[in-house]
Backbone as XML, in Angstrom:
<?xml version="1.0"?>
<chain id="A" units="angstrom">
  <residue number="1" name="MET">
    <atom name="N" x="16.570" y="-196.660" z="4.619"/>
    <atom name="CA" x="16.393" y="-196.201" z="3.255"/>
    <atom name="C" x="16.031" y="-197.367" z="2.347"/>
  </residue>
  <residue number="2" name="PHE">
    <atom name="N" x="16.954" y="-198.329" z="2.119"/>
    <atom name="CA" x="16.686" y="-199.418" z="1.201"/>
    <atom name="C" x="16.764" y="-200.778" z="1.872"/>
  </residue>
  <residue number="3" name="GLY">
    <atom name="N" x="17.084" y="-200.829" z="3.144"/>
    <atom name="CA" x="17.120" y="-202.079" z="3.887"/>
    <atom name="C" x="18.319" y="-202.955" z="3.593"/>
  </residue>
  <residue number="4" name="GLY">
    <atom name="N" x="19.412" y="-202.379" z="3.113"/>
    <atom name="CA" x="20.603" y="-203.155" z="2.790"/>
    <atom name="C" x="21.830" y="-202.562" z="3.452"/>
  </residue>
  <residue number="5" name="CYS">
    <atom name="N" x="23.002" y="-202.973" z="2.973"/>
    <atom name="CA" x="24.280" y="-202.469" z="3.484"/>
    <atom name="C" x="25.006" y="-201.728" z="2.378"/>
  </residue>
  <residue number="6" name="GLY">
    <atom name="N" x="25.640" y="-200.643" z="2.731"/>
    <atom name="CA" x="26.446" y="-199.908" z="1.769"/>
    <atom name="C" x="27.877" y="-200.404" z="1.777"/>
  </residue>
  <residue number="7" name="ILE">
    <atom name="N" x="28.534" y="-200.375" z="0.625"/>
    <atom name="CA" x="29.941" y="-200.731" z="0.499"/>
    <atom name="C" x="30.680" y="-199.463" z="0.095"/>
  </residue>
  <residue number="8" name="TYR">
    <atom name="N" x="31.708" y="-199.128" z="0.879"/>
    <atom name="CA" x="32.422" y="-197.869" z="0.700"/>
    <atom name="C" x="33.879" y="-198.091" z="0.325"/>
  </residue>
  <residue number="9" name="ARG">
    <atom name="N" x="34.411" y="-197.129" z="-0.405"/>
    <atom name="CA" x="35.846" y="-197.060" z="-0.698"/>
    <atom name="C" x="36.219" y="-195.594" z="-0.584"/>
  </residue>
  <residue number="10" name="ASP">
    <atom name="N" x="37.219" y="-195.318" z="0.225"/>
    <atom name="CA" x="37.674" y="-193.940" z="0.441"/>
    <atom name="C" x="36.522" y="-193.018" z="0.829"/>
  </residue>
  <residue number="11" name="GLY">
    <atom name="N" x="35.604" y="-193.507" z="1.648"/>
    <atom name="CA" x="34.493" y="-192.701" z="2.129"/>
    <atom name="C" x="33.375" y="-192.495" z="1.123"/>
  </residue>
  <residue number="12" name="VAL">
    <atom name="N" x="33.419" y="-193.200" z="0.001"/>
    <atom name="CA" x="32.419" y="-193.051" z="-1.059"/>
    <atom name="C" x="31.656" y="-194.367" z="-1.206"/>
  </residue>
  <residue number="13" name="MET">
    <atom name="N" x="30.333" y="-194.312" z="-1.102"/>
    <atom name="CA" x="29.523" y="-195.516" z="-1.291"/>
    <atom name="C" x="29.402" y="-195.805" z="-2.780"/>
  </residue>
  <residue number="14" name="PHE">
    <atom name="N" x="29.925" y="-196.963" z="-3.204"/>
    <atom name="CA" x="29.904" y="-197.318" z="-4.617"/>
    <atom name="C" x="29.134" y="-198.601" z="-4.900"/>
  </residue>
  <residue number="15" name="ALA">
    <atom name="N" x="28.666" y="-199.262" z="-3.839"/>
    <atom name="CA" x="27.908" y="-200.500" z="-4.018"/>
    <atom name="C" x="27.017" y="-200.709" z="-2.810"/>
  </residue>
  <residue number="16" name="LEU">
    <atom name="N" x="26.036" y="-201.577" z="-2.991"/>
    <atom name="CA" x="25.181" y="-201.945" z="-1.868"/>
    <atom name="C" x="24.833" y="-203.424" z="-1.974"/>
  </residue>
  <residue number="17" name="VAL">
    <atom name="N" x="24.490" y="-203.988" z="-0.836"/>
    <atom name="CA" x="24.070" y="-205.388" z="-0.767"/>
    <atom name="C" x="22.660" y="-205.415" z="-0.205"/>
  </residue>
  <residue number="18" name="SER">
    <atom name="N" x="21.783" y="-206.124" z="-0.899"/>
    <atom name="CA" x="20.404" y="-206.294" z="-0.447"/>
    <atom name="C" x="19.957" y="-207.701" z="-0.802"/>
  </residue>
  <residue number="19" name="ASP">
    <atom name="N" x="19.425" y="-208.406" z="0.175"/>
    <atom name="CA" x="18.982" y="-209.788" z="-0.047"/>
    <atom name="C" x="20.072" y="-210.628" z="-0.698"/>
  </residue>
  <residue number="20" name="SER">
    <atom name="N" x="21.290" y="-210.502" z="-0.211"/>
    <atom name="CA" x="22.452" y="-211.272" z="-0.682"/>
    <atom name="C" x="22.837" y="-210.992" z="-2.131"/>
  </residue>
  <residue number="21" name="GLU">
    <atom name="N" x="22.390" y="-209.875" z="-2.689"/>
    <atom name="CA" x="22.757" y="-209.499" z="-4.040"/>
    <atom name="C" x="23.516" y="-208.174" z="-4.001"/>
  </residue>
  <residue number="22" name="ILE">
    <atom name="N" x="24.560" y="-208.083" z="-4.822"/>
    <atom name="CA" x="25.378" y="-206.879" z="-4.888"/>
    <atom name="C" x="24.917" y="-206.006" z="-6.052"/>
  </residue>
  <residue number="23" name="PHE">
    <atom name="N" x="24.817" y="-204.703" z="-5.779"/>
    <atom name="CA" x="24.463" y="-203.721" z="-6.793"/>
    <atom name="C" x="25.546" y="-202.653" z="-6.811"/>
  </residue>
  <residue number="24" name="LEU">
    <atom name="N" x="25.908" y="-202.213" z="-8.014"/>
    <atom name="CA" x="26.968" y="-201.223" z="-8.188"/>
    <atom name="C" x="26.411" y="-199.877" z="-8.628"/>
  </residue>
  <residue number="25" name="LYS">
    <atom name="N" x="27.048" y="-198.808" z="-8.176"/>
    <atom name="CA" x="26.650" y="-197.452" z="-8.551"/>
    <atom name="C" x="26.747" y="-197.288" z="-10.061"/>
  </residue>
  <residue number="26" name="CYS">
    <atom name="N" x="25.752" y="-196.645" z="-10.617"/>
    <atom name="CA" x="25.668" y="-196.439" z="-12.057"/>
    <atom name="C" x="25.278" y="-194.981" z="-12.296"/>
  </residue>
  <residue number="27" name="ASP">
    <atom name="N" x="25.727" y="-194.421" z="-13.403"/>
    <atom name="CA" x="25.306" y="-193.076" z="-13.784"/>
    <atom name="C" x="25.089" y="-193.045" z="-15.286"/>
  </residue>
  <residue number="28" name="GLU">
    <atom name="N" x="24.808" y="-191.886" z="-15.833"/>
    <atom name="CA" x="24.499" y="-191.811" z="-17.267"/>
    <atom name="C" x="25.692" y="-192.219" z="-18.127"/>
  </residue>
  <residue number="29" name="THR">
    <atom name="N" x="26.899" y="-192.085" z="-17.608"/>
    <atom name="CA" x="28.092" y="-192.491" z="-18.346"/>
    <atom name="C" x="28.203" y="-194.017" z="-18.433"/>
  </residue>
  <residue number="30" name="THR">
    <atom name="N" x="27.878" y="-194.696" z="-17.334"/>
    <atom name="CA" x="28.053" y="-196.153" z="-17.288"/>
    <atom name="C" x="26.779" y="-196.946" z="-17.560"/>
  </residue>
  <residue number="31" name="ALA">
    <atom name="N" x="25.625" y="-196.295" z="-17.540"/>
    <atom name="CA" x="24.351" y="-197.005" z="-17.727"/>
    <atom name="C" x="24.302" y="-197.855" z="-18.997"/>
  </residue>
  <residue number="32" name="PRO">
    <atom name="N" x="24.760" y="-197.341" z="-20.145"/>
    <atom name="CA" x="24.701" y="-198.181" z="-21.344"/>
    <atom name="C" x="25.484" y="-199.493" z="-21.186"/>
  </residue>
  <residue number="33" name="ARG">
    <atom name="N" x="26.611" y="-199.422" z="-20.529"/>
    <atom name="CA" x="27.421" y="-200.625" z="-20.315"/>
    <atom name="C" x="26.698" y="-201.625" z="-19.414"/>
  </residue>
  <residue number="34" name="PHE">
    <atom name="N" x="26.047" y="-201.118" z="-18.374"/>
    <atom name="CA" x="25.288" y="-201.994" z="-17.476"/>
    <atom name="C" x="24.127" y="-202.642" z="-18.230"/>
  </residue>
  <residue number="35" name="ARG">
    <atom name="N" x="23.416" y="-201.855" z="-19.029"/>
    <atom name="CA" x="22.295" y="-202.399" z="-19.811"/>
    <atom name="C" x="22.761" y="-203.479" z="-20.778"/>
  </residue>
  <residue number="36" name="GLU">
    <atom name="N" x="23.844" y="-203.200" z="-21.504"/>
    <atom name="CA" x="24.385" y="-204.153" z="-22.470"/>
    <atom name="C" x="24.797" y="-205.466" z="-21.811"/>
  </residue>
  <residue number="37" name="ALA">
    <atom name="N" x="25.234" y="-205.387" z="-20.553"/>
    <atom name="CA" x="25.668" y="-206.584" z="-19.825"/>
    <atom name="C" x="24.483" y="-207.341" z="-19.216"/>
  </residue>
  <residue number="38" name="GLY">
    <atom name="N" x="23.264" y="-206.835" z="-19.407"/>
    <atom name="CA" x="22.084" y="-207.521" z="-18.887"/>
    <atom name="C" x="21.795" y="-207.251" z="-17.419"/>
  </residue>
  <residue number="39" name="CYS">
    <atom name="N" x="22.407" y="-206.211" z="-16.876"/>
    <atom name="CA" x="22.201" y="-205.856" z="-15.471"/>
    <atom name="C" x="20.835" y="-205.190" z="-15.301"/>
  </residue>
  <residue number="40" name="LYS">
    <atom name="N" x="20.336" y="-205.232" z="-14.072"/>
    <atom name="CA" x="19.031" y="-204.648" z="-13.750"/>
    <atom name="C" x="19.186" y="-203.647" z="-12.610"/>
  </residue>
  <residue number="41" name="PRO">
    <atom name="N" x="18.388" y="-202.571" z="-12.633"/>
    <atom name="CA" x="18.474" y="-201.580" z="-11.550"/>
    <atom name="C" x="17.920" y="-202.129" z="-10.233"/>
  </residue>
  <residue number="42" name="PHE">
    <atom name="N" x="18.457" y="-201.595" z="-9.150"/>
    <atom name="CA" x="17.959" y="-201.934" z="-7.821"/>
    <atom name="C" x="16.679" y="-201.141" z="-7.578"/>
  </residue>
  <residue number="43" name="VAL">
    <atom name="N" x="15.625" y="-201.829" z="-7.190"/>
    <atom name="CA" x="14.334" y="-201.205" z="-6.917"/>
    <atom name="C" x="13.868" y="-201.686" z="-5.546"/>
  </residue>
  <residue number="44" name="TYR">
    <atom name="N" x="13.423" y="-200.756" z="-4.724"/>
    <atom name="CA" x="12.829" y="-201.116" z="-3.439"/>
    <atom name="C" x="11.495" y="-200.407" z="-3.314"/>
  </residue>
  <residue number="45" name="GLU">
    <atom name="N" x="10.721" y="-200.823" z="-2.339"/>
    <atom name="CA" x="9.402" y="-200.236" z="-2.148"/>
    <atom name="C" x="9.409" y="-199.242" z="-1.004"/>
  </residue>
  <residue number="46" name="LYS">
    <atom name="N" x="8.797" y="-198.094" z="-1.245"/>
    <atom name="CA" x="8.651" y="-197.067" z="-0.206"/>
    <atom name="C" x="7.213" y="-196.576" z="-0.268"/>
  </residue>
  <residue number="47" name="ASN">
    <atom name="N" x="6.523" y="-196.675" z="0.840"/>
    <atom name="CA" x="5.117" y="-196.272" z="0.906"/>
    <atom name="C" x="4.286" y="-196.950" z="-0.185"/>
  </residue>
  <residue number="48" name="GLY">
    <atom name="N" x="4.602" y="-198.226" z="-0.435"/>
    <atom name="CA" x="3.847" y="-199.005" z="-1.407"/>
    <atom name="C" x="4.164" y="-198.709" z="-2.857"/>
  </residue>
  <residue number="49" name="LYS">
    <atom name="N" x="5.197" y="-197.893" z="-3.100"/>
    <atom name="CA" x="5.552" y="-197.546" z="-4.475"/>
    <atom name="C" x="7.000" y="-197.953" z="-4.758"/>
  </residue>
  <residue number="50" name="PRO">
    <atom name="N" x="7.277" y="-198.418" z="-5.988"/>
    <atom name="CA" x="8.657" y="-198.783" z="-6.323"/>
    <atom name="C" x="9.543" y="-197.552" z="-6.479"/>
  </residue>
  <residue number="51" name="VAL">
    <atom name="N" x="10.750" y="-197.660" z="-5.940"/>
    <atom name="CA" x="11.743" y="-196.592" z="-6.042"/>
    <atom name="C" x="12.991" y="-197.199" z="-6.683"/>
  </residue>
  <residue number="52" name="GLU">
    <atom name="N" x="13.385" y="-196.661" z="-7.821"/>
    <atom name="CA" x="14.572" y="-197.151" z="-8.517"/>
    <atom name="C" x="15.766" y="-196.305" z="-8.115"/>
  </residue>
  <residue number="53" name="MET">
    <atom name="N" x="16.825" y="-196.974" z="-7.706"/>
    <atom name="CA" x="18.051" y="-196.268" z="-7.328"/>
    <atom name="C" x="19.070" y="-196.378" z="-8.450"/>
  </residue>
  <residue number="54" name="SER">
    <atom name="N" x="20.108" y="-195.594" z="-8.366"/>
    <atom name="CA" x="21.140" y="-195.594" z="-9.397"/>
    <atom name="C" x="22.216" y="-196.640" z="-9.096"/>
  </residue>
  <residue number="55" name="TYR">
    <atom name="N" x="21.763" y="-197.811" z="-8.703"/>
    <atom name="CA" x="22.629" y="-198.965" z="-8.469"/>
    <atom name="C" x="22.070" y="-200.109" z="-9.306"/>
  </residue>
  <residue number="56" name="TRP">
    <atom name="N" x="22.971" y="-200.833" z="-9.967"/>
    <atom name="CA" x="22.561" y="-201.913" z="-10.866"/>
    <atom name="C" x="23.245" y="-203.208" z="-10.466"/>
  </residue>
  <residue number="57" name="SER">
    <atom name="N" x="22.599" y="-204.313" z="-10.785"/>
    <atom name="CA" x="23.144" y="-205.633" z="-10.467"/>
    <atom name="C" x="24.464" y="-205.862" z="-11.199"/>
  </residue>
  <residue number="58" name="LEU">
    <atom name="N" x="25.214" y="-206.814" z="-10.674"/>
    <atom name="CA" x="26.472" y="-207.206" z="-11.309"/>
    <atom name="C" x="26.215" y="-208.023" z="-12.567"/>
  </residue>
  <residue number="59" name="PRO">
    <atom name="N" x="27.103" y="-207.919" z="-13.546"/>
    <atom name="CA" x="27.018" y="-208.874" z="-14.656"/>
    <atom name="C" x="27.311" y="-210.271" z="-14.103"/>
  </residue>
  <residue number="60" name="ASP">
    <atom name="N" x="26.674" y="-211.288" z="-14.632"/>
    <atom name="CA" x="26.857" y="-212.654" z="-14.130"/>
    <atom name="C" x="28.320" y="-213.074" z="-14.084"/>
  </residue>
  <residue number="61" name="GLN">
    <atom name="N" x="29.082" y="-212.712" z="-15.102"/>
    <atom name="CA" x="30.491" y="-213.113" z="-15.170"/>
    <atom name="C" x="31.303" y="-212.578" z="-13.991"/>
  </residue>
  <residue number="62" name="ALA">
    <atom name="N" x="30.890" y="-211.452" z="-13.422"/>
    <atom name="CA" x="31.632" y="-210.842" z="-12.311"/>
    <atom name="C" x="31.589" y="-211.697" z="-11.053"/>
  </residue>
  <residue number="63" name="LEU">
    <atom name="N" x="30.608" y="-212.596" z="-10.960"/>
    <atom name="CA" x="30.510" y="-213.462" z="-9.784"/>
    <atom name="C" x="31.564" y="-214.560" z="-9.789"/>
  </residue>
  <residue number="64" name="ASP">
    <atom name="N" x="32.120" y="-214.867" z="-10.964"/>
    <atom name="CA" x="33.085" y="-215.958" z="-11.092"/>
    <atom name="C" x="34.485" y="-215.519" z="-11.488"/>
  </residue>
  <residue number="65" name="ASP">
    <atom name="N" x="34.663" y="-214.244" z="-11.771"/>
    <atom name="CA" x="35.936" y="-213.757" z="-12.295"/>
    <atom name="C" x="36.361" y="-212.508" z="-11.522"/>
  </residue>
  <residue number="66" name="ARG">
    <atom name="N" x="37.345" y="-212.669" z="-10.669"/>
    <atom name="CA" x="37.803" y="-211.593" z="-9.786"/>
    <atom name="C" x="38.259" y="-210.353" z="-10.558"/>
  </residue>
  <residue number="67" name="GLU">
    <atom name="N" x="39.004" y="-210.541" z="-11.632"/>
    <atom name="CA" x="39.487" y="-209.403" z="-12.412"/>
    <atom name="C" x="38.334" y="-208.672" z="-13.103"/>
  </residue>
  <residue number="68" name="PHE">
    <atom name="N" x="37.367" y="-209.427" z="-13.605"/>
    <atom name="CA" x="36.191" y="-208.842" z="-14.234"/>
    <atom name="C" x="35.394" y="-208.046" z="-13.200"/>
  </residue>
  <residue number="69" name="LEU">
    <atom name="N" x="35.265" y="-208.596" z="-11.998"/>
    <atom name="CA" x="34.574" y="-207.896" z="-10.912"/>
    <atom name="C" x="35.274" y="-206.584" z="-10.587"/>
  </residue>
  <residue number="70" name="LYS">
    <atom name="N" x="36.598" y="-206.602" z="-10.562"/>
    <atom name="CA" x="37.348" y="-205.378" z="-10.246"/>
    <atom name="C" x="37.075" y="-204.281" z="-11.274"/>
  </residue>
  <residue number="71" name="VAL">
    <atom name="N" x="37.005" y="-204.650" z="-12.546"/>
    <atom name="CA" x="36.706" y="-203.667" z="-13.597"/>
    <atom name="C" x="35.370" y="-202.998" z="-13.318"/>
  </residue>
  <residue number="72" name="TRP">
    <atom name="N" x="34.364" y="-203.800" z="-12.989"/>
    <atom name="CA" x="33.027" y="-203.254" z="-12.728"/>
    <atom name="C" x="32.989" y="-202.460" z="-11.421"/>
  </residue>
  <residue number="73" name="ALA">
    <atom name="N" x="33.699" y="-202.917" z="-10.409"/>
    <atom name="CA" x="33.752" y="-202.167" z="-9.146"/>
    <atom name="C" x="34.415" y="-200.810" z="-9.363"/>
  </residue>
  <residue number="74" name="ASP">
    <atom name="N" x="35.460" y="-200.774" z="-10.186"/>
    <atom name="CA" x="36.127" y="-199.499" z="-10.489"/>
    <atom name="C" x="35.197" y="-198.558" z="-11.250"/>
  </residue>
  <residue number="75" name="LEU">
    <atom name="N" x="34.418" y="-199.104" z="-12.201"/>
    <atom name="CA" x="33.427" y="-198.282" z="-12.914"/>
    <atom name="C" x="32.435" y="-197.671" z="-11.928"/>
  </residue>
  <residue number="76" name="ALA">
    <atom name="N" x="31.974" y="-198.490" z="-10.986"/>
    <atom name="CA" x="31.007" y="-198.025" z="-9.991"/>
    <atom name="C" x="31.613" y="-196.968" z="-9.080"/>
  </residue>
  <residue number="77" name="PHE">
    <atom name="N" x="32.856" y="-197.171" z="-8.674"/>
    <atom name="CA" x="33.526" y="-196.206" z="-7.810"/>
    <atom name="C" x="33.663" y="-194.862" z="-8.520"/>
  </residue>
  <residue number="78" name="GLU">
    <atom name="N" x="34.045" y="-194.881" z="-9.784"/>
    <atom name="CA" x="34.171" y="-193.633" z="-10.536"/>
    <atom name="C" x="32.812" y="-192.948" z="-10.697"/>
  </residue>
  <residue number="79" name="ALA">
    <atom name="N" x="31.754" y="-193.726" z="-10.928"/>
    <atom name="CA" x="30.405" y="-193.143" z="-11.022"/>
    <atom name="C" x="30.022" y="-192.500" z="-9.689"/>
  </residue>
  <residue number="80" name="ALA">
    <atom name="N" x="30.346" y="-193.158" z="-8.589"/>
    <atom name="CA" x="30.034" y="-192.616" z="-7.259"/>
    <atom name="C" x="30.829" y="-191.344" z="-6.999"/>
  </residue>
  <residue number="81" name="ARG">
    <atom name="N" x="32.069" y="-191.318" z="-7.426"/>
    <atom name="CA" x="32.882" y="-190.098" z="-7.265"/>
    <atom name="C" x="32.317" y="-188.951" z="-8.095"/>
  </residue>
  <residue number="82" name="ARG">
    <atom name="N" x="31.896" y="-189.241" z="-9.318"/>
    <atom name="CA" x="31.291" y="-188.188" z="-10.146"/>
    <atom name="C" x="30.025" y="-187.638" z="-9.488"/>
  </residue>
  <residue number="83" name="ALA">
    <atom name="N" x="29.249" y="-188.522" z="-8.877"/>
    <atom name="CA" x="27.993" y="-188.100" z="-8.238"/>
    <atom name="C" x="28.250" y="-187.179" z="-7.045"/>
  </residue>
  <residue number="84" name="LYS">
    <atom name="N" x="29.385" y="-187.332" z="-6.402"/>
    <atom name="CA" x="29.724" y="-186.494" z="-5.249"/>
    <atom name="C" x="30.205" y="-185.108" z="-5.653"/>
  </residue>
  <residue number="85" name="ARG">
    <atom name="N" x="30.647" y="-184.946" z="-6.907"/>
    <atom name="CA" x="31.154" y="-183.655" z="-7.381"/>
    <atom name="C" x="29.993" y="-182.748" z="-7.765"/>
  </residue>
  <residue number="86" name="PRO">
    <atom name="N" x="30.149" y="-181.450" z="-7.576"/>
    <atom name="CA" x="29.087" y="-180.531" z="-8.012"/>
    <atom name="C" x="28.808" y="-180.706" z="-9.497"/>
  </residue>
  <residue number="87" name="GLY">
    <atom name="N" x="27.569" y="-180.924" z="-9.836"/>
    <atom name="CA" x="27.191" y="-181.106" z="-11.237"/>
    <atom name="C" x="27.545" y="-182.463" z="-11.795"/>
  </residue>
  <residue number="88" name="GLY">
    <atom name="N" x="28.147" y="-183.354" z="-10.969"/>
    <atom name="CA" x="28.505" y="-184.683" z="-11.416"/>
    <atom name="C" x="29.590" y="-184.730" z="-12.471"/>
  </residue>
  <residue number="89" name="LYS">
    <atom name="N" x="30.423" y="-183.691" z="-12.523"/>
    <atom name="CA" x="31.471" y="-183.608" z="-13.549"/>
    <atom name="C" x="32.742" y="-184.333" z="-13.089"/>
  </residue>
  <residue number="90" name="PRO">
    <atom name="N" x="33.445" y="-184.970" z="-14.042"/>
    <atom name="CA" x="34.702" y="-185.669" z="-13.700"/>
    <atom name="C" x="35.780" y="-184.720" z="-13.212"/>
  </residue>
</chain>
């Protein structure tokens, strides 16, 4: 699919790794926060065309701060759980 590895918690994929970079699951609820933090969406090529997935890069601070990373990982996990529910409802 995207040539990377999925990261799961409780059977739910909430992050992926591609080219040594971590991307977290994002949805319409969390997208503004990811944008404000300067994160970028994960894009890969399929049949010569770019495909944007609902996974976004980590904020830079998350690479150096374990507690900050946990906050963002929890946001991603909740977004992934919402995506698994019918209609994406909490």
